[in-house]
Each structure stands twice: as C-alpha cells, then as structure tokens.
matplotlib code that plots the C-alpha trace (Angstrom):
import matplotlib.pyplot as plt

x = [-0.1, 1.0, 2.5, 3.9, 5.4, 7.5, 10.5, 10.0, 11.6, 10.2, 9.4, 5.4, 3.6, -0.2, -0.7, -4.1, -5.3, -4.9, -8.8, -8.5, -5.7, -6.9, -10.1, -8.4, -6.1, -9.2, -11.1, -8.4, -8.0, -11.7, -10.7, -13.0, -12.6, -11.0, -14.2, -16.2, -13.1, -13.2, -17.2, -17.1, -13.9, -13.5, -9.9, -8.6, -8.4, -4.9, -3.7, -5.5, -3.8, -0.7, -1.7, -2.4, 1.1, 2.6, 1.0, 1.8, 5.2, 5.2, 3.8, 6.5, 9.0, 7.3, 8.9, 6.8, 5.4]
y = [0.1, 3.8, 5.1, 8.4, 8.8, 5.2, 7.5, 9.7, 9.3, 7.7, 11.0, 12.0, 13.0, 13.5, 10.8, 9.5, 6.8, 3.6, 3.5, 7.3, 7.1, 4.5, 6.2, 9.5, 7.7, 5.8, 9.0, 10.9, 8.2, 8.6, 12.4, 13.3, 16.8, 17.9, 19.8, 16.2, 14.0, 16.8, 17.0, 12.7, 12.1, 15.2, 15.4, 19.1, 19.9, 21.1, 17.3, 15.8, 18.4, 16.9, 13.3, 14.3, 15.7, 12.8, 10.4, 12.3, 12.6, 8.6, 8.2, 10.4, 8.3, 4.8, 2.8, 2.9, -0.4]
z = [0.1, -0.7, 2.7, 2.0, 5.5, 6.0, 5.3, 8.2, 11.9, 14.7, 16.2, 16.9, 13.7, 13.0, 10.2, 8.6, 9.8, 7.5, 6.5, 5.7, 3.7, 1.8, 1.5, 0.4, -2.3, -3.7, -4.2, -5.6, -8.4, -8.9, -9.7, -6.9, -6.0, -3.0, -1.6, -2.4, -0.1, 2.7, 2.6, 2.8, 5.3, 7.4, 6.2, 5.7, 2.0, 2.7, 3.5, 0.9, -1.4, 0.5, -0.9, -4.1, -4.5, -3.0, -5.2, -8.2, -7.2, -6.8, -9.8, -12.2, -10.7, -11.3, -14.1, -17.2, -19.2]

ax = plt.figure().add_subplot(projection="3d")
ax.plot(x, y, z, "-o")
ax.set_aspect("equal")
plt.show()
C-alpha cells in the first residue's frame, strides 16, 4: 500500500489512519474533487493536496509499461 510517511523518523507525526489514507487515495484516483473528499471524510483540504502531490510524485518516478 502507498505509505507517504514511511521514510520519516520515529518522532511523533500527525498521520492519517490507514483507512482514511486509503479512502482519500481511492477518491483521488476516481478524480473526486478535494472539496468533495473533505465533505465525505472530514480530512482537511491541505492534507488532501499533500496526498495528491505525493501520489503524483510517486507515479512520476515509477517505471512505465
């Protein structure tokens, strides 16, 4: 599974729970707007933008077919 914070240190971080990460990433994959994701999940839009940017960066570095 996509884990955007796996490279961070062992310090205290505010990280979304796995089920919310999965929900946000699934909705982003389905081209759901950030506002709609916020309405459905309660996750802050800035957090959604961060996950969207991390997902775009991870896809850009993945090998193509």
